C-alpha positions as YAML, in Angstrom:
chain: A
units: angstrom
residues:
- id: 1
  name: UNK
  ca: [-20.81, 18.33, -33.03]
- id: 2
  name: UNK
  ca: [-22.00, 17.54, -29.71]
- id: 3
  name: UNK
  ca: [-19.28, 16.70, -26.93]
- id: 4
  name: UNK
  ca: [-19.66, 15.35, -23.46]
- id: 5
  name: UNK
  ca: [-17.53, 15.71, -20.49]
- id: 6
  name: UNK
  ca: [-17.29, 14.15, -17.04]
- id: 7
  name: UNK
  ca: [-17.10, 16.91, -15.04]
- id: 8
  name: UNK
  ca: [-18.52, 15.11, -11.82]
- id: 9
  name: UNK
  ca: [-15.42, 16.60, -10.08]
- id: 10
  name: UNK
  ca: [-16.32, 20.16, -9.92]
- id: 11
  name: UNK
  ca: [-17.13, 21.46, -6.46]
- id: 12
  name: UNK
  ca: [-16.01, 18.16, -4.88]
- id: 13
  name: UNK
  ca: [-12.51, 19.38, -3.62]
- id: 14
  name: UNK
  ca: [-10.79, 17.09, -6.26]
- id: 15
  name: UNK
  ca: [-7.97, 19.26, -6.74]
- id: 16
  name: UNK
  ca: [-5.90, 18.67, -9.78]
- id: 17
  name: UNK
  ca: [-8.77, 16.54, -11.41]
- id: 18
  name: UNK
  ca: [-11.40, 19.50, -10.69]
- id: 19
  name: UNK
  ca: [-8.64, 22.41, -11.59]
- id: 20
  name: UNK
  ca: [-8.01, 20.37, -14.82]
- id: 21
  name: UNK
  ca: [-11.99, 20.17, -16.20]
- id: 22
  name: UNK
  ca: [-13.03, 23.38, -14.79]
- id: 23
  name: UNK
  ca: [-10.25, 25.46, -17.03]
- id: 24
  name: UNK
  ca: [-10.71, 23.24, -19.72]
- id: 25
  name: UNK
  ca: [-14.39, 24.00, -20.55]
- id: 26
  name: UNK
  ca: [-13.35, 27.49, -19.96]
- id: 27
  name: UNK
  ca: [-11.26, 27.26, -22.56]
- id: 28
  name: UNK
  ca: [-13.68, 25.18, -25.04]
- id: 29
  name: UNK
  ca: [-16.18, 27.90, -24.29]
- id: 30
  name: UNK
  ca: [-13.38, 30.65, -25.72]
- id: 31
  name: UNK
  ca: [-12.40, 28.66, -28.54]
- id: 32
  name: UNK
  ca: [-15.34, 26.69, -30.28]
- id: 33
  name: UNK
  ca: [-18.81, 28.80, -30.13]
- id: 34
  name: UNK
  ca: [-20.11, 26.08, -33.04]
- id: 35
  name: UNK
  ca: [-20.41, 22.75, -30.99]
- id: 36
  name: UNK
  ca: [-22.51, 21.81, -28.25]
- id: 37
  name: UNK
  ca: [-21.07, 20.90, -25.04]
- id: 38
  name: UNK
  ca: [-22.81, 18.76, -22.34]
- id: 39
  name: UNK
  ca: [-20.98, 18.74, -18.74]
- id: 40
  name: UNK
  ca: [-21.86, 15.87, -16.36]
- id: 41
  name: UNK
  ca: [-21.87, 17.14, -12.82]
- id: 42
  name: UNK
  ca: [-22.44, 15.58, -9.52]
- id: 43
  name: UNK
  ca: [-22.75, 18.91, -7.06]
- id: 44
  name: UNK
  ca: [-25.72, 21.08, -7.08]
- id: 45
  name: UNK
  ca: [-23.66, 24.22, -7.28]
- id: 46
  name: UNK
  ca: [-21.13, 23.06, -9.79]
- id: 47
  name: UNK
  ca: [-23.27, 24.43, -12.66]
- id: 48
  name: UNK
  ca: [-21.95, 28.02, -11.60]
- id: 49
  name: UNK
  ca: [-18.62, 26.70, -12.50]
- id: 50
  name: UNK
  ca: [-19.24, 25.89, -16.22]
- id: 51
  name: UNK
  ca: [-19.90, 28.32, -19.24]
- id: 52
  name: UNK
  ca: [-23.31, 29.86, -19.65]
- id: 53
  name: UNK
  ca: [-24.04, 28.24, -22.57]
- id: 54
  name: UNK
  ca: [-23.30, 24.54, -21.60]
- id: 55
  name: UNK
  ca: [-25.72, 21.64, -20.90]
- id: 56
  name: UNK
  ca: [-25.49, 20.88, -17.34]
- id: 57
  name: UNK
  ca: [-26.77, 17.16, -16.45]
- id: 58
  name: UNK
  ca: [-26.75, 15.71, -13.01]
- id: 59
  name: UNK
  ca: [-25.31, 12.33, -12.08]
- id: 60
  name: UNK
  ca: [-24.98, 10.65, -8.83]
- id: 61
  name: UNK
  ca: [-21.85, 11.54, -6.88]
- id: 62
  name: UNK
  ca: [-21.44, 7.55, -6.07]
- id: 63
  name: UNK
  ca: [-19.30, 6.12, -8.54]
- id: 64
  name: UNK
  ca: [-21.01, 3.06, -8.67]
- id: 65
  name: UNK
  ca: [-23.56, 4.60, -9.78]
- id: 66
  name: UNK
  ca: [-22.47, 7.02, -11.73]
- id: 67
  name: UNK
  ca: [-20.45, 4.87, -13.88]
- id: 68
  name: UNK
  ca: [-22.40, 1.85, -13.79]
- id: 69
  name: UNK
  ca: [-25.48, 3.45, -14.51]
- id: 70
  name: UNK
  ca: [-26.08, 7.19, -14.90]
- id: 71
  name: UNK
  ca: [-23.55, 8.31, -17.67]
- id: 72
  name: UNK
  ca: [-24.35, 5.43, -19.34]
- id: 73
  name: UNK
  ca: [-28.39, 6.49, -19.30]
- id: 74
  name: UNK
  ca: [-27.34, 9.97, -20.05]
- id: 75
  name: UNK
  ca: [-25.16, 9.06, -23.24]
- id: 76
  name: UNK
  ca: [-27.91, 7.34, -24.58]
- id: 77
  name: UNK
  ca: [-30.16, 10.46, -24.39]
- id: 78
  name: UNK
  ca: [-28.16, 12.92, -25.10]
- id: 79
  name: UNK
  ca: [-26.20, 11.33, -28.26]
- id: 80
  name: UNK
  ca: [-22.96, 13.28, -28.02]
- id: 81
  name: UNK
  ca: [-20.00, 12.49, -30.38]
- id: 82
  name: UNK
  ca: [-18.07, 11.68, -27.58]
- id: 83
  name: UNK
  ca: [-17.37, 11.52, -23.73]
- id: 84
  name: UNK
  ca: [-14.25, 13.06, -22.10]
- id: 85
  name: UNK
  ca: [-13.56, 10.97, -18.91]
- id: 86
  name: UNK
  ca: [-10.76, 11.35, -16.32]
- id: 87
  name: UNK
  ca: [-9.48, 7.38, -15.87]
- id: 88
  name: UNK
  ca: [-12.70, 5.72, -15.87]
- id: 89
  name: UNK
  ca: [-15.26, 5.25, -18.73]
- id: 90
  name: UNK
  ca: [-18.67, 4.49, -17.33]
- id: 91
  name: UNK
  ca: [-19.75, 0.77, -18.09]
- id: 92
  name: UNK
  ca: [-21.43, -0.03, -21.50]
- id: 93
  name: UNK
  ca: [-20.50, 3.18, -22.80]
- id: 94
  name: UNK
  ca: [-22.44, 3.94, -25.95]
- id: 95
  name: UNK
  ca: [-20.21, 6.71, -27.63]
- id: 96
  name: UNK
  ca: [-16.22, 7.05, -28.05]
- id: 97
  name: UNK
  ca: [-14.26, 7.81, -25.30]
- id: 98
  name: UNK
  ca: [-11.34, 10.27, -24.84]
- id: 99
  name: UNK
  ca: [-9.67, 9.61, -21.33]
- id: 100
  name: UNK
  ca: [-7.02, 11.99, -19.31]
- id: 101
  name: UNK
  ca: [-5.19, 9.58, -17.83]
- id: 102
  name: UNK
  ca: [-2.66, 11.95, -15.35]
- id: 103
  name: UNK
  ca: [-0.46, 9.33, -14.26]
- id: 104
  name: UNK
  ca: [-0.22, 5.67, -13.37]
- id: 105
  name: UNK
  ca: [1.20, 5.81, -9.90]
- id: 106
  name: UNK
  ca: [-1.04, 3.13, -8.80]
- id: 107
  name: UNK
  ca: [0.68, 0.73, -10.78]
- id: 108
  name: UNK
  ca: [4.51, 2.23, -10.36]
- id: 109
  name: UNK
  ca: [3.62, 2.57, -6.75]
- id: 110
  name: UNK
  ca: [0.93, 0.72, -5.15]
- id: 111
  name: UNK
  ca: [2.23, 1.63, -1.35]
- id: 112
  name: UNK
  ca: [0.90, 4.83, -1.77]
- id: 113
  name: UNK
  ca: [-2.62, 3.94, -2.26]
- id: 114
  name: UNK
  ca: [-5.08, 1.82, -0.60]
- id: 115
  name: UNK
  ca: [-5.21, -1.87, -1.76]
- id: 116
  name: UNK
  ca: [-8.83, -1.76, -2.69]
- id: 117
  name: UNK
  ca: [-8.28, 1.39, -4.72]
- id: 118
  name: UNK
  ca: [-5.14, -0.01, -6.05]
- id: 119
  name: UNK
  ca: [-7.48, -3.05, -7.28]
- id: 120
  name: UNK
  ca: [-9.87, -1.11, -8.69]
- id: 121
  name: UNK
  ca: [-7.66, 1.53, -10.79]
- id: 122
  name: UNK
  ca: [-5.55, -1.20, -12.16]
- id: 123
  name: UNK
  ca: [-9.14, -3.21, -13.56]
- id: 124
  name: UNK
  ca: [-11.12, -0.10, -14.85]
- id: 125
  name: UNK
  ca: [-8.21, 2.42, -15.71]
- id: 126
  name: UNK
  ca: [-6.66, -0.51, -18.18]
- id: 127
  name: UNK
  ca: [-10.26, -1.25, -19.46]
- id: 128
  name: UNK
  ca: [-10.82, 2.26, -20.25]
- id: 129
  name: UNK
  ca: [-7.21, 2.79, -21.82]
- id: 130
  name: UNK
  ca: [-7.97, -0.29, -24.09]
- id: 131
  name: UNK
  ca: [-11.26, 0.62, -25.42]
- id: 132
  name: UNK
  ca: [-10.68, 4.19, -25.61]
- id: 133
  name: UNK
  ca: [-10.21, 6.39, -29.45]
- id: 134
  name: UNK
  ca: [-7.84, 8.42, -27.35]
- id: 135
  name: UNK
  ca: [-5.73, 8.58, -24.26]
- id: 136
  name: UNK
  ca: [-4.33, 12.15, -22.96]
- id: 137
  name: UNK
  ca: [-1.72, 12.67, -20.47]
- id: 138
  name: UNK
  ca: [-0.05, 15.94, -19.28]
- id: 139
  name: UNK
  ca: [3.73, 14.63, -19.88]
- id: 140
  name: UNK
  ca: [6.14, 12.85, -21.95]
- id: 141
  name: UNK
  ca: [6.98, 10.68, -18.92]
- id: 142
  name: UNK
  ca: [3.77, 9.73, -18.29]
- id: 143
  name: UNK
  ca: [2.89, 8.84, -21.63]
- id: 144
  name: UNK
  ca: [6.06, 6.98, -21.80]
- id: 145
  name: UNK
  ca: [4.61, 5.18, -18.77]
- id: 146
  name: UNK
  ca: [1.13, 4.27, -20.09]
- id: 147
  name: UNK
  ca: [2.73, 2.93, -23.46]
- id: 148
  name: UNK
  ca: [5.26, 0.52, -21.69]
- id: 149
  name: UNK
  ca: [2.33, -0.73, -18.97]
- id: 150
  name: UNK
  ca: [-0.17, -1.07, -21.41]
- id: 151
  name: UNK
  ca: [1.36, -1.50, -24.94]
- id: 152
  name: UNK
  ca: [-1.51, 0.29, -26.75]
- id: 153
  name: UNK
  ca: [-1.18, 2.10, -30.32]
- id: 154
  name: UNK
  ca: [1.48, 5.26, -29.61]
- id: 155
  name: UNK
  ca: [-0.71, 7.15, -32.06]
- id: 156
  name: UNK
  ca: [-3.64, 7.26, -29.53]
- id: 157
  name: UNK
  ca: [-1.82, 8.32, -26.54]
- id: 158
  name: UNK
  ca: [-0.89, 12.03, -26.30]
- id: 159
  name: UNK
  ca: [1.03, 14.17, -24.39]
- id: 160
  name: UNK
  ca: [-1.15, 17.80, -23.46]
- id: 161
  name: UNK
  ca: [0.49, 19.43, -20.74]
- id: 162
  name: UNK
  ca: [-1.51, 20.97, -18.02]
- id: 163
  name: UNK
  ca: [-1.53, 24.65, -17.64]
- id: 164
  name: UNK
  ca: [-1.89, 27.45, -14.57]
- id: 165
  name: UNK
  ca: [-4.45, 30.27, -14.51]
- id: 166
  name: UNK
  ca: [-4.01, 33.57, -15.02]
- id: 167
  name: UNK
  ca: [-5.55, 33.97, -11.18]
- id: 168
  name: UNK
  ca: [-1.91, 33.10, -10.07]
- id: 169
  name: UNK
  ca: [0.98, 35.92, -10.72]
- id: 170
  name: UNK
  ca: [3.12, 38.06, -8.98]
- id: 171
  name: UNK
  ca: [1.51, 40.07, -6.12]
- id: 172
  name: UNK
  ca: [2.19, 42.72, -3.37]
- id: 173
  name: UNK
  ca: [4.04, 40.29, -0.97]
- id: 174
  name: UNK
  ca: [3.22, 42.50, 1.93]
- id: 175
  name: UNK
  ca: [-0.31, 42.89, 1.06]
- id: 176
  name: UNK
  ca: [-0.31, 38.90, 0.77]
- id: 177
  name: UNK
  ca: [1.55, 38.30, 3.92]
- id: 178
  name: UNK
  ca: [-0.88, 40.69, 5.96]
- id: 179
  name: UNK
  ca: [-3.68, 38.69, 4.33]
- id: 180
  name: UNK
  ca: [-2.40, 34.89, 5.16]
- id: 181
  name: UNK
  ca: [-1.55, 36.34, 8.67]
- id: 182
  name: UNK
  ca: [-5.14, 37.89, 9.24]
- id: 183
  name: UNK
  ca: [-7.00, 34.74, 7.55]
- id: 184
  name: UNK
  ca: [-4.71, 31.86, 8.63]
- id: 185
  name: UNK
  ca: [-2.56, 32.99, 11.85]
- id: 186
  name: UNK
  ca: [0.70, 32.61, 10.16]
- id: 187
  name: UNK
  ca: [3.40, 35.02, 10.65]
- id: 188
  name: UNK
  ca: [5.57, 35.79, 7.62]
- id: 189
  name: UNK
  ca: [8.04, 34.53, 6.30]
- id: 190
  name: UNK
  ca: [7.42, 30.83, 5.38]
- id: 191
  name: UNK
  ca: [8.29, 28.07, 3.37]
- id: 192
  name: UNK
  ca: [5.00, 26.65, 1.45]
- id: 193
  name: UNK
  ca: [4.20, 23.32, -0.08]
- id: 194
  name: UNK
  ca: [0.96, 22.44, -1.85]
- id: 195
  name: UNK
  ca: [-0.77, 18.91, -1.89]
- id: 196
  name: UNK
  ca: [-3.26, 16.38, -0.61]
- id: 197
  name: UNK
  ca: [-1.80, 15.23, 3.06]
- id: 198
  name: UNK
  ca: [-0.93, 11.39, 1.59]
- id: 199
  name: UNK
  ca: [2.48, 9.55, 1.40]
- id: 200
  name: UNK
  ca: [3.32, 10.06, -2.22]
- id: 201
  name: UNK
  ca: [3.52, 13.57, -1.66]
- id: 202
  name: UNK
  ca: [6.34, 13.27, 0.95]
- id: 203
  name: UNK
  ca: [5.31, 15.91, 3.91]
- id: 204
  name: UNK
  ca: [6.86, 13.79, 6.39]
- id: 205
  name: UNK
  ca: [10.12, 14.03, 4.45]
- id: 206
  name: UNK
  ca: [9.98, 18.05, 4.05]
- id: 207
  name: UNK
  ca: [9.00, 18.11, 7.66]
- id: 208
  name: UNK
  ca: [12.46, 16.36, 8.45]
- id: 209
  name: UNK
  ca: [14.26, 18.61, 6.21]
- id: 210
  name: UNK
  ca: [12.66, 21.71, 7.73]
- id: 211
  name: UNK
  ca: [13.69, 20.59, 11.18]
- id: 212
  name: UNK
  ca: [17.42, 19.89, 9.92]
- id: 213
  name: UNK
  ca: [17.06, 23.38, 8.39]
- id: 214
  name: UNK
  ca: [16.45, 25.59, 11.38]
- id: 215
  name: UNK
  ca: [18.62, 23.50, 13.61]
- id: 216
  name: UNK
  ca: [21.58, 23.99, 11.15]
- id: 217
  name: UNK
  ca: [20.51, 27.56, 10.81]
- id: 218
  name: UNK
  ca: [19.05, 28.62, 14.09]
- id: 219
  name: UNK
  ca: [18.78, 32.62, 13.07]
- id: 220
  name: UNK
  ca: [16.41, 31.39, 9.83]
- id: 221
  name: UNK
  ca: [13.06, 32.70, 11.12]
- id: 222
  name: UNK
  ca: [10.59, 31.18, 8.74]
- id: 223
  name: UNK
  ca: [7.89, 28.84, 9.65]
- id: 224
  name: UNK
  ca: [6.65, 25.89, 7.12]
- id: 225
  name: UNK
  ca: [3.03, 25.73, 5.79]
- id: 226
  name: UNK
  ca: [1.63, 22.56, 4.57]
- id: 227
  name: UNK
  ca: [-1.36, 22.79, 2.33]
- id: 228
  name: UNK
  ca: [-3.94, 20.31, 1.42]
- id: 229
  name: UNK
  ca: [-6.97, 18.16, 2.30]
- id: 230
  name: UNK
  ca: [-6.38, 14.98, 4.30]
- id: 231
  name: UNK
  ca: [-6.27, 11.84, 2.21]
- id: 232
  name: UNK
  ca: [-4.99, 8.17, 2.47]
- id: 233
  name: UNK
  ca: [-2.66, 7.94, 5.58]
- id: 234
  name: UNK
  ca: [-3.03, 12.23, 5.72]
- id: 235
  name: UNK
  ca: [-3.04, 11.79, 9.44]
- id: 236
  name: UNK
  ca: [0.53, 10.27, 9.92]
- id: 237
  name: UNK
  ca: [1.60, 13.97, 8.56]
- id: 238
  name: UNK
  ca: [-0.59, 15.63, 11.27]
- id: 239
  name: UNK
  ca: [1.16, 13.46, 13.89]
- id: 240
  name: UNK
  ca: [4.57, 14.25, 12.61]
- id: 241
  name: UNK
  ca: [3.81, 17.49, 12.65]
- id: 242
  name: UNK
  ca: [2.73, 17.62, 16.13]
- id: 243
  name: UNK
  ca: [5.39, 15.46, 17.62]
- id: 244
  name: UNK
  ca: [8.20, 17.50, 15.59]
- id: 245
  name: UNK
  ca: [10.67, 19.77, 17.79]
- id: 246
  name: UNK
  ca: [9.62, 22.59, 15.22]
- id: 247
  name: UNK
  ca: [5.66, 22.22, 15.64]
- id: 248
  name: UNK
  ca: [5.43, 25.43, 16.87]
- id: 249
  name: UNK
  ca: [6.57, 26.68, 13.46]
- id: 250
  name: UNK
  ca: [4.59, 24.00, 11.58]
- id: 251
  name: UNK
  ca: [1.01, 25.36, 10.25]
- id: 252
  name: UNK
  ca: [-1.51, 22.72, 7.98]
- id: 253
  name: UNK
  ca: [-4.28, 24.64, 6.68]
- id: 254
  name: UNK
  ca: [-6.12, 21.83, 5.43]
- id: 255
  name: UNK
  ca: [-8.08, 22.79, 2.17]
- id: 256
  name: UNK
  ca: [-8.06, 26.05, 0.96]
- id: 257
  name: UNK
  ca: [-10.33, 27.57, -1.83]
- id: 258
  name: UNK
  ca: [-8.49, 29.10, -4.91]
- id: 259
  name: UNK
  ca: [-8.66, 32.68, -3.41]
- id: 260
  name: UNK
  ca: [-6.98, 32.04, -0.76]
- id: 261
  name: UNK
  ca: [-4.19, 29.68, -2.26]
- id: 262
  name: UNK
  ca: [-3.16, 32.72, -4.75]
- id: 263
  name: UNK
  ca: [-2.61, 34.77, -1.77]
- id: 264
  name: UNK
  ca: [-0.29, 32.20, 0.03]
- id: 265
  name: UNK
  ca: [1.83, 31.38, -2.91]
- id: 266
  name: UNK
  ca: [2.20, 35.39, -3.02]
- id: 267
  name: UNK
  ca: [3.03, 35.37, 0.67]
- id: 268
  name: UNK
  ca: [5.59, 32.54, 1.01]
- id: 269
  name: UNK
  ca: [9.23, 33.03, 0.73]
- id: 270
  name: UNK
  ca: [9.96, 30.06, -1.24]
- id: 271
  name: UNK
  ca: [7.96, 27.07, -2.66]
- id: 272
  name: UNK
  ca: [9.01, 23.53, -2.03]
- id: 273
  name: UNK
  ca: [7.61, 20.52, -3.83]
- id: 274
  name: UNK
  ca: [8.81, 17.13, -2.27]
- id: 275
  name: UNK
  ca: [6.85, 14.60, -4.30]
- id: 276
  name: UNK
  ca: [8.02, 11.24, -4.86]
- id: 277
  name: UNK
  ca: [5.73, 10.44, -8.06]
- id: 278
  name: UNK
  ca: [3.99, 12.99, -9.91]
- id: 279
  name: UNK
  ca: [2.53, 12.98, -13.52]
- id: 280
  name: UNK
  ca: [3.00, 16.36, -14.01]
- id: 281
  name: UNK
  ca: [2.91, 18.73, -10.98]
- id: 282
  name: UNK
  ca: [0.46, 21.78, -11.41]
- id: 283
  name: UNK
  ca: [1.36, 23.31, -8.01]
- id: 284
  name: UNK
  ca: [5.24, 24.06, -9.52]
- id: 285
  name: UNK
  ca: [3.84, 25.96, -12.44]
- id: 286
  name: UNK
  ca: [1.35, 27.72, -10.24]
- id: 287
  name: UNK
  ca: [4.25, 28.69, -7.74]
- id: 288
  name: UNK
  ca: [6.30, 29.86, -10.35]
- id: 289
  name: UNK
  ca: [3.69, 31.99, -12.15]
- id: 290
  name: UNK
  ca: [3.24, 33.52, -8.53]
- id: 291
  name: UNK
  ca: [6.78, 34.73, -8.50]
- id: 292
  name: UNK
  ca: [8.10, 32.16, -6.22]
- id: 293
  name: UNK
  ca: [11.64, 30.43, -6.23]
- id: 294
  name: UNK
  ca: [10.76, 26.80, -6.54]
- id: 295
  name: UNK
  ca: [12.59, 23.83, -4.82]
- id: 296
  name: UNK
  ca: [11.02, 20.53, -5.88]
- id: 297
  name: UNK
  ca: [11.93, 16.86, -6.48]
- id: 298
  name: UNK
  ca: [14.01, 15.59, -9.74]
- id: 299
  name: UNK
  ca: [11.69, 12.38, -9.96]
- id: 300
  name: UNK
  ca: [9.02, 11.10, -12.33]
- id: 301
  name: UNK
  ca: [7.43, 14.38, -14.16]
- id: 302
  name: UNK
  ca: [8.33, 16.94, -12.16]
- id: 303
  name: UNK
  ca: [12.25, 18.22, -14.06]
- id: 304
  name: UNK
  ca: [10.45, 17.96, -17.09]
- id: 305
  name: UNK
  ca: [7.66, 20.54, -15.91]
- id: 306
  name: UNK
  ca: [10.21, 22.52, -13.63]
- id: 307
  name: UNK
  ca: [13.20, 22.23, -16.57]
- id: 308
  name: UNK
  ca: [16.04, 24.48, -15.73]
- id: 309
  name: UNK
  ca: [13.76, 27.18, -13.82]
- id: 310
  name: UNK
  ca: [13.94, 25.45, -10.21]
- id: 311
  name: UNK
  ca: [16.50, 24.09, -7.71]
- id: 312
  name: UNK
  ca: [15.94, 19.82, -7.79]
- id: 313
  name: UNK
  ca: [16.77, 17.49, -5.39]
- id: 314
  name: UNK
  ca: [16.46, 13.63, -4.85]
- id: 315
  name: UNK
  ca: [13.21, 13.45, -2.56]
- id: 316
  name: UNK
  ca: [14.19, 10.46, -0.91]
- id: 317
  name: UNK
  ca: [17.24, 12.39, 0.71]
- id: 318
  name: UNK
  ca: [16.65, 14.87, 3.72]
- id: 319
  name: UNK
  ca: [20.09, 16.59, 3.41]
- id: 320
  name: UNK
  ca: [19.26, 17.35, -0.22]
- id: 321
  name: UNK
  ca: [16.10, 18.51, 0.27]
- id: 322
  name: UNK
  ca: [17.60, 20.79, 3.19]
- id: 323
  name: UNK
  ca: [20.57, 22.23, 1.27]
- id: 324
  name: UNK
  ca: [18.25, 23.17, -1.68]
- id: 325
  name: UNK
  ca: [15.98, 25.13, 0.99]
- id: 326
  name: UNK
  ca: [18.76, 26.55, 2.91]
- id: 327
  name: UNK
  ca: [20.61, 28.02, -0.67]
- id: 328
  name: UNK
  ca: [17.49, 29.71, -1.61]
- id: 329
  name: UNK
  ca: [16.68, 31.30, 1.42]
- id: 330
  name: UNK
  ca: [20.43, 32.47, 1.88]
- id: 331
  name: UNK
  ca: [21.19, 33.44, -1.31]
- id: 332
  name: UNK
  ca: [19.02, 36.28, -2.14]
- id: 333
  name: UNK
  ca: [20.66, 36.77, -5.59]
- id: 334
  name: UNK
  ca: [20.14, 33.07, -6.43]
- id: 335
  name: UNK
  ca: [16.55, 33.24, -5.18]
- id: 336
  name: UNK
  ca: [15.83, 36.48, -7.53]
- id: 337
  name: UNK
  ca: [17.17, 34.59, -10.57]
- id: 338
  name: UNK
  ca: [14.82, 31.76, -9.88]
- id: 339
  name: UNK
  ca: [11.76, 33.65, -9.36]
- id: 340
  name: UNK
  ca: [12.52, 35.36, -12.78]
- id: 341
  name: UNK
  ca: [13.18, 32.28, -14.45]
- id: 342
  name: UNK
  ca: [10.19, 30.80, -13.14]
- id: 343
  name: UNK
  ca: [7.48, 33.31, -14.01]
- id: 344
  name: UNK
  ca: [8.88, 32.87, -17.91]
- id: 345
  name: UNK
  ca: [8.37, 29.35, -17.49]
- id: 346
  name: UNK
  ca: [4.78, 29.64, -16.44]
- id: 347
  name: UNK
  ca: [4.27, 31.50, -19.26]
- id: 348
  name: UNK
  ca: [4.78, 29.00, -21.76]
- id: 349
  name: UNK
  ca: [2.06, 26.94, -20.22]
- id: 350
  name: UNK
  ca: [-1.72, 28.04, -20.87]
- id: 351
  name: UNK
  ca: [-5.27, 26.50, -20.46]
- id: 352
  name: UNK
  ca: [-6.11, 27.94, -23.80]
- id: 353
  name: UNK
  ca: [-3.29, 26.08, -25.65]
- id: 354
  name: UNK
  ca: [-3.96, 23.07, -23.51]
- id: 355
  name: UNK
  ca: [-8.18, 23.33, -24.47]
- id: 356
  name: UNK
  ca: [-6.96, 23.64, -27.95]
- id: 357
  name: UNK
  ca: [-4.80, 20.62, -28.39]
- id: 358
  name: UNK
  ca: [-7.93, 18.61, -26.70]
- id: 359
  name: UNK
  ca: [-10.41, 20.04, -28.95]
- id: 360
  name: UNK
  ca: [-8.52, 18.68, -31.90]
- id: 361
  name: UNK
  ca: [-8.28, 15.25, -30.51]
- id: 362
  name: UNK
  ca: [-12.44, 15.48, -30.33]
- id: 363
  name: UNK
  ca: [-12.74, 16.72, -33.74]
- id: 364
  name: UNK
  ca: [-10.75, 13.67, -34.99]
- id: 365
  name: UNK
  ca: [-12.26, 10.97, -32.89]
- id: 366
  name: UNK
  ca: [-15.44, 12.35, -34.28]
- id: 367
  name: UNK
  ca: [-14.70, 12.53, -37.70]
- id: 368
  name: UNK
  ca: [-13.30, 9.09, -37.09]
- id: 369
  name: UNK
  ca: [-17.00, 8.09, -35.82]
- id: 370
  name: UNK
  ca: [-18.83, 10.04, -38.64]
- id: 371
  name: UNK
  ca: [-16.84, 8.06, -41.58]
- id: 372
  name: UNK
  ca: [-17.43, 4.79, -40.06]
- id: 373
  name: UNK
  ca: [-21.10, 5.33, -39.16]
- id: 374
  name: UNK
  ca: [-22.06, 5.03, -43.00]
- id: 375
  name: UNK
  ca: [-20.29, 1.59, -43.09]
- id: 376
  name: UNK
  ca: [-21.94, 0.30, -39.99]
- id: 377
  name: UNK
  ca: [-25.30, 1.26, -40.91]
- id: 378
  name: UNK
  ca: [-25.06, -0.60, -44.67]
- id: 379
  name: UNK
  ca: [-23.93, -3.68, -42.57]
- id: 380
  name: UNK
  ca: [-26.45, -6.15, -42.49]
- id: 381
  name: UNK
  ca: [-26.41, -9.30, -40.93]
- id: 382
  name: UNK
  ca: [-26.48, -12.49, -43.45]
- id: 383
  name: UNK
  ca: [-29.33, -14.53, -43.12]
- id: 384
  name: UNK
  ca: [-28.65, -18.26, -42.99]
...
């Protein structure tokens, strides 16, 4: 069999989408040594991130050119059994499509996106979901949302959870703190959050809660570290941090590498994830795997991922968020228990399992195509 994957996200700092496709490809290489895999890339150095035996094909980084021409042209030449994309399939796609739709926040909360982006996603994602042979999504929450919104056959929408890389694991807190201080100039102790700077991630709400926390407990020496590249309306987060009465204790790092991120997780005192909407919430698992106690929102798919292994709060309530942070910082016994539970929770997720379940979908789609092909070949138009 030959499977193709649209891996244009690799090397482009597309955070969750990039993490997802890189780890899937690594899992495929370990699990399936007989099939051929073709990865469609957009960055010159991206080939270093895919398994050696996989074929690399280059397509335009521009989405209009990539989806409108390049991918279709490549697929006609490569003739794979299917293509796996994230969110949007190429126009005039000549092979079956497996699509990963991580969430449909652009439908449920269009206020979190530019208007043009909402309009584009509503058209292209719906078109892709309806013509796809299989739709993958990382949580039961997202599966329910997709079925409710698009009313497609439930059998073709499968919840396959994301996972956490083995790179994220407990490390020496002292060593990590020293590395973070040297690299970023951030003193310990600190509270960490990770996510692109955008309204959906609710970093401004976290800044308000942090201000309340240190006002109520002036003896706390903690700083707040916000990791993530600037996205739509991200400048609002920067302005809010700069105008904060606690601005000397708020640090925005911008985008960081995976290597830097693992040390930031290891160095923080607690991890806070205040997002309004998530289809999964991968940073929660990364923090748990790193041995950090997590406080996170009780919205959308987040409780499904965190289960009972984190302190949950209402992301619309500054007081709720403040109390969650206070409890973890001031109660060492609670913090230690949440850390232990989190490590156990993260261990239940593996990219190997995610890749294995995804391959099962590939095999099913390819088998259906193979079974249908002879019928199509026998089909001859009737002359009139």
